[in-house]
N, CA, C and O of each residue as an XYZ file, in Angstrom:
400
protein
N       0.737     -1.154      0.012
C       0.050     -0.102     -0.096
C       0.873      1.207      0.017
O       1.984      1.202      0.547
N       0.300      2.342     -0.496
C       1.229      3.718     -0.536
C       0.895      4.463      0.697
O       0.109      4.081      1.563
N       1.524      5.488      0.690
C       1.546      6.342      1.902
C       0.147      7.082      1.911
O      -0.392      7.413      0.855
N      -0.348      7.295      2.999
C      -1.692      8.016      3.015
C      -1.626      9.461      2.967
O      -1.055     10.003      3.913
N      -2.061     10.128      2.123
C      -1.893     11.571      1.848
C      -3.045     12.379      2.386
O      -2.918     13.571      2.669
N      -4.292     11.639      2.537
C      -5.346     12.530      3.009
C      -6.395     12.813      1.883
O      -7.588     13.053      2.071
N      -5.736     12.741      0.662
C      -6.443     13.005     -0.444
C      -6.999     11.593     -1.112
O      -6.294     10.644     -1.455
N      -8.450     11.694     -1.211
C      -9.005     10.464     -1.913
C      -8.456     10.093     -3.261
O      -8.037     10.927     -4.063
N      -8.481      8.862     -3.456
C      -7.930      8.246     -4.748
C      -9.159      7.591     -5.479
O     -10.027      7.064     -4.783
N      -9.259      7.596     -6.674
C     -10.334      6.993     -7.495
C     -11.791      7.551     -7.216
O     -12.066      8.613     -6.659
N     -12.554      6.721     -7.662
C     -14.107      7.047     -7.481
C     -14.607      6.661     -6.075
O     -14.317      5.544     -5.647
N     -15.259      7.418     -5.409
C     -15.764      7.338     -3.989
C     -16.572      6.056     -3.911
O     -17.041      5.573     -4.942
N     -16.732      5.549     -2.859
C     -17.555      4.194     -2.693
C     -19.090      4.697     -2.860
O     -19.634      5.689     -2.374
N     -19.571      3.754     -3.651
C     -21.089      4.059     -4.099
C     -21.448      5.148     -5.180
O     -22.587      5.562     -5.395
N     -20.384      5.520     -5.780
C     -20.520      6.538     -6.858
C     -20.766      5.625     -8.176
O     -20.199      4.543     -8.329
N     -21.578      6.122     -9.012
C     -21.852      5.305    -10.225
C     -20.882      5.681    -11.322
O     -20.588      6.877    -11.342
N     -20.295      4.871    -12.284
C     -19.614      5.283    -13.316
C     -20.434      5.805    -14.428
O     -21.663      5.757    -14.368
N     -19.734      6.357    -15.553
C     -20.250      7.081    -16.368
C     -21.469      6.099    -17.202
O     -22.628      6.453    -17.416
N     -20.903      4.913    -17.554
C     -22.089      4.013    -18.278
C     -23.232      3.712    -17.501
O     -24.305      3.501    -18.067
N     -23.116      3.662    -16.147
C     -24.416      3.445    -15.389
C     -25.235      4.651    -15.408
O     -26.446      4.576    -15.617
N     -24.631      5.776    -15.197
C     -25.375      6.978    -15.356
C     -26.064      7.387    -16.669
O     -27.079      8.083    -16.674
N     -25.486      6.938    -17.748
C     -25.999      7.055    -19.006
C     -27.181      6.130    -19.080
O     -28.296      6.621    -19.256
N     -27.025      4.802    -18.957
C     -28.080      3.821    -18.828
C     -29.185      4.238    -18.012
O     -30.300      4.146    -18.526
N     -29.099      4.650    -16.919
C     -30.076      5.024    -16.002
C     -30.965      6.182    -16.655
O     -32.196      6.185    -16.621
N     -30.173      7.168    -17.254
C     -30.905      8.460    -17.795
C     -31.696      7.735    -19.084
O     -32.836      8.133    -19.323
N     -31.207      6.847    -19.787
C     -31.890      6.308    -20.936
C     -33.077      5.697    -20.416
O     -34.144      6.028    -20.933
N     -33.076      4.874    -19.498
C     -34.156      4.222    -18.706
C     -35.082      5.209    -18.623
O     -36.047      5.219    -19.387
N     -34.898      6.125    -17.713
C     -35.795      7.232    -17.364
C     -36.513      7.849    -18.470
O     -37.733      8.002    -18.432
N     -35.692      8.258    -19.590
C     -36.375      8.820    -20.815
C     -37.328      7.611    -21.445
O     -38.443      7.946    -21.844
N     -36.963      6.342    -21.538
C     -37.930      5.434    -22.059
C     -39.175      5.235    -21.226
O     -40.304      5.188    -21.713
N     -38.891      5.118    -19.902
C     -40.011      4.989    -19.129
C     -41.032      6.330    -19.438
O     -42.237      6.154    -19.613
N     -40.542      7.399    -19.475
C     -41.257      8.641    -19.605
C     -42.016      8.429    -21.116
O     -43.205      8.708    -21.270
N     -41.379      8.033    -21.924
C     -42.012      8.016    -23.376
C     -43.211      6.847    -23.363
O     -44.291      6.959    -23.942
N     -42.831      5.850    -22.674
C     -43.803      4.660    -22.622
C     -45.053      5.258    -21.663
O     -46.231      5.121    -21.992
N     -44.725      5.784    -20.712
C     -46.039      6.270    -20.019
C     -46.837      7.075    -20.539
O     -48.042      7.049    -20.285
N     -46.250      7.977    -21.407
C     -47.067      8.869    -22.261
C     -47.766      8.100    -23.450
O     -48.813      8.595    -23.868
N     -47.317      6.989    -24.015
C     -47.945      6.456    -24.972
C     -48.977      5.347    -24.385
O     -49.995      5.131    -25.043
N     -48.779      4.704    -23.291
C     -49.709      3.730    -22.739
C     -49.988      3.911    -21.497
O     -49.152      3.752    -20.608
N     -51.473      4.346    -21.248
C     -51.878      4.735    -19.833
C     -51.650      3.726    -18.902
O     -51.904      2.594    -19.312
N     -51.293      3.813    -17.909
C     -51.028      2.721    -16.814
C     -49.895      1.737    -17.309
O     -50.088      0.532    -17.152
N     -48.910      2.106    -17.803
C     -47.981      1.089    -18.225
C     -47.223      0.798    -17.144
O     -46.727     -0.328    -17.114
N     -47.017      1.530    -16.262
C     -46.037      1.180    -14.946
C     -46.984      1.248    -13.711
O     -46.485      1.676    -12.670
N     -48.228      0.894    -13.708
C     -49.139      0.494    -12.801
C     -49.378     -1.119    -12.604
O     -50.460     -1.592    -12.255
N     -48.275     -1.840    -12.864
C     -48.277     -2.982    -12.374
C     -48.703     -4.074    -13.658
O     -48.901     -5.280    -13.512
N     -48.782     -3.328    -14.906
C     -48.945     -4.202    -16.129
C     -47.695     -4.421    -16.776
O     -47.200     -3.668    -17.614
N     -47.127     -5.659    -16.281
C     -45.776     -5.876    -16.729
C     -45.666     -6.300    -18.297
O     -44.631     -6.192    -18.955
N     -46.912     -6.802    -18.789
C     -47.075     -7.411    -20.032
C     -46.908     -6.285    -21.011
O     -46.118     -6.390    -21.949
N     -47.684     -5.135    -20.800
C     -47.699     -4.043    -21.679
C     -46.360     -3.369    -21.735
O     -46.035     -2.801    -22.778
N     -45.514     -3.386    -20.643
C     -44.327     -2.835    -20.636
C     -43.342     -3.761    -21.513
O     -42.558     -3.191    -22.272
N     -43.351     -5.040    -21.446
C     -42.574     -5.937    -22.178
C     -43.042     -5.875    -23.480
O     -42.151     -5.961    -24.325
N     -44.332     -5.734    -23.955
C     -44.692     -5.487    -25.430
C     -44.026     -4.262    -25.949
O     -43.421     -4.330    -27.019
N     -44.089     -3.104    -25.256
C     -43.511     -1.955    -25.780
C     -42.137     -2.095    -25.841
O     -41.670     -1.465    -26.789
N     -41.246     -2.740    -25.123
C     -39.984     -2.902    -25.160
C     -39.547     -3.632    -26.421
O     -38.717     -3.148    -27.190
N     -40.122     -4.795    -26.607
C     -39.947     -5.680    -27.853
C     -40.476     -5.126    -29.108
O     -40.062     -5.588    -30.171
N     -41.332     -4.201    -29.095
C     -41.873     -3.610    -30.347
C     -41.146     -2.309    -30.707
O     -41.455     -1.710    -31.737
N     -40.124     -1.826    -29.829
C     -39.587     -0.690    -30.127
C     -38.298     -0.923    -31.012
O     -37.391     -1.640    -30.590
N     -38.239     -0.384    -32.087
C     -36.956     -0.602    -33.057
C     -35.703      0.020    -32.596
O     -34.569     -0.323    -32.931
N     -36.084      1.135    -31.653
C     -34.952      1.891    -31.110
C     -34.208      1.172    -29.980
O     -33.095      1.586    -29.656
N     -34.772      0.089    -29.345
C     -33.971     -0.472    -28.230
C     -32.960     -1.423    -28.983
O     -33.174     -1.732    -30.156
N     -31.873     -1.874    -28.304
C     -30.896     -2.792    -28.895
C     -31.507     -4.190    -29.084
O     -32.455     -4.468    -28.350
N     -31.117     -5.038    -29.907
C     -31.513     -6.165    -30.416
C     -31.950     -7.226    -29.370
O     -33.047     -7.772    -29.256
N     -30.661     -7.403    -28.532
C     -30.673     -8.269    -27.371
C     -31.692     -7.824    -26.260
O     -32.198     -8.742    -25.615
N     -31.999     -6.750    -26.002
C     -33.015     -6.177    -25.118
C     -34.250     -6.639    -25.447
O     -35.008     -7.226    -24.675
N     -34.498     -6.328    -26.808
C     -35.756     -6.828    -27.258
C     -36.084     -8.218    -27.518
O     -37.271     -8.546    -27.510
N     -35.085     -9.159    -27.770
C     -35.280    -10.434    -27.739
C     -35.600    -10.849    -26.277
O     -36.555    -11.618    -26.168
N     -34.914    -10.442    -25.031
C     -35.094    -10.821    -23.844
C     -36.573    -10.414    -23.345
O     -37.262    -11.148    -22.637
N     -36.935     -9.243    -23.776
C     -38.319     -9.003    -23.482
C     -39.550     -9.644    -24.295
O     -40.701     -9.673    -23.858
N     -39.159    -10.132    -25.491
C     -39.888    -11.026    -26.026
C     -40.203    -12.252    -25.636
O     -41.331    -12.740    -25.705
N     -38.997    -12.906    -25.120
C     -39.012    -14.179    -24.544
C     -39.666    -14.157    -23.077
O     -40.087    -15.207    -22.590
N     -39.742    -12.960    -22.394
C     -40.545    -12.840    -21.331
C     -41.939    -12.709    -21.469
O     -42.744    -13.185    -20.668
N     -42.213    -12.108    -22.410
C     -43.666    -11.879    -22.759
C     -44.465    -13.005    -23.384
O     -45.690    -13.119    -23.354
N     -43.591    -13.819    -23.955
C     -44.281    -15.037    -24.750
C     -45.198    -15.944    -23.926
O     -46.240    -16.407    -24.389
N     -44.780    -16.166    -22.738
C     -45.681    -16.905    -21.682
C     -46.950    -16.140    -21.400
O     -47.922    -16.817    -21.065
N     -47.086    -14.844    -21.484
C     -48.453    -14.223    -21.448
C     -49.136    -14.270    -22.771
O     -50.362    -14.157    -22.790
N     -48.518    -14.414    -23.801
C     -49.242    -14.378    -25.125
C     -49.549    -15.637    -25.851
O     -50.455    -15.704    -26.681
N     -48.745    -16.688    -25.510
C     -49.013    -18.036    -26.221
C     -49.007    -19.013    -25.101
O     -48.198    -19.010    -24.172
N     -49.933    -19.802    -25.267
C     -49.918    -21.151    -24.129
C     -48.762    -21.883    -24.448
O     -48.311    -21.955    -25.590
N     -48.211    -22.496    -23.332
C     -46.997    -23.379    -23.526
C     -47.694    -24.876    -23.957
O     -48.815    -25.184    -23.551
N     -47.012    -25.620    -24.691
C     -47.403    -26.854    -25.110
C     -47.123    -27.826    -23.896
O     -46.083    -27.823    -23.237
N     -48.305    -28.731    -23.681
C     -48.070    -29.697    -22.614
C     -47.933    -31.061    -23.191
O     -48.492    -31.532    -24.181
N     -46.988    -31.658    -22.287
C     -46.707    -33.185    -22.757
C     -47.951    -33.926    -22.192
O     -48.318    -33.750    -21.030
N     -48.643    -34.834    -23.130
C     -49.645    -35.608    -22.779
C     -49.043    -37.126    -22.891
O     -48.338    -37.476    -23.838
N     -49.398    -37.956    -21.838
C     -49.164    -39.324    -22.000
C     -50.322    -40.210    -22.503
O     -51.419    -40.199    -21.945
N     -50.073    -40.897    -23.462
C     -51.066    -41.620    -24.239
C     -51.235    -43.054    -23.440
O     -50.296    -43.845    -23.343
N     -52.414    -43.273    -22.932
C     -52.643    -44.443    -22.098
C     -53.975    -45.011    -22.527
O     -54.834    -44.212    -22.902
N     -54.214    -46.182    -22.515
C     -55.367    -47.078    -23.058
C     -55.630    -46.958    -24.533
O     -54.846    -46.345    -25.257
N     -56.683    -47.512    -24.976
C     -57.124    -47.370    -26.352
C     -58.496    -46.503    -26.406
O     -59.482    -46.657    -25.686
N     -58.310    -45.553    -27.442
C     -59.551    -44.768    -27.558
C     -60.439    -45.246    -28.487
O     -60.026    -45.575    -29.599
N     -61.871    -45.353    -28.124
C     -62.803    -45.998    -28.919
C     -62.991    -47.390    -29.180
O     -63.870    -47.815    -29.929
N     -62.045    -48.205    -28.474
C     -62.012    -49.497    -28.659
C     -62.396    -50.274    -27.171
O     -61.892    -49.747    -26.179
N     -63.107    -51.281    -26.986
C     -63.278    -51.880    -25.682
C     -62.194    -53.052    -25.570
O     -61.391    -53.301    -26.469
N     -62.261    -53.658    -24.499
C     -61.024    -54.723    -24.238
C     -61.151    -55.950    -25.301
O     -60.115    -56.503    -25.668
N     -62.406    -56.378    -25.793
C     -62.351    -57.358    -26.746
C     -61.837    -56.897    -28.045
O     -61.047    -57.610    -28.665
N     -62.272    -55.622    -28.560
C     -61.850    -55.160    -29.645
C     -60.451    -54.866    -29.819
O     -59.927    -54.975    -30.927
N     -59.726    -54.454    -28.664
C     -58.459    -54.319    -28.436
C     -57.704    -55.489    -28.834
O     -56.862    -55.407    -29.728
N     -57.952    -56.582    -28.220
C     -57.341    -57.889    -28.336
C     -57.505    -58.566    -29.650
O     -56.664    -59.373    -30.046
N     -58.538    -58.268    -30.318
C     -58.748    -58.807    -31.601
C     -58.085    -58.035    -32.709
O     -57.884    -58.569    -33.800
N     -57.726    -56.742    -32.449
C     -56.882    -55.935    -33.309
C     -55.423    -56.450    -33.184
O     -54.671    -56.227    -34.133
N     -55.032    -57.005    -32.284
C     -53.579    -57.448    -31.974
C     -53.402    -58.604    -32.753
O     -52.324    -58.867    -33.287
N     -54.555    -59.414    -32.859
C     -54.318    -60.913    -33.625
C     -54.295    -60.671    -35.165
O     -54.135    -61.618    -35.936
């Protein structure tokens, strides 16, 4: 370690770097624009927010993809695995005669 001079070195603890400050400013700007376009967009309707993000061509592609993946569960039902059991439309004797 160096000699203590009483002068602070580097960024203070808890201070944000320039990239973080810029990102937060852009987030505030986007939030303002979205709230003007969609009434109640930030009042608990996360699906409306996700739709706005993935439909906005000004957003970076990877952000739009992530928002689309998150919104997909609300827009389309997931396919469910179904186990096939038994015979449909056949009784036991008919099923046995089919096997012979």
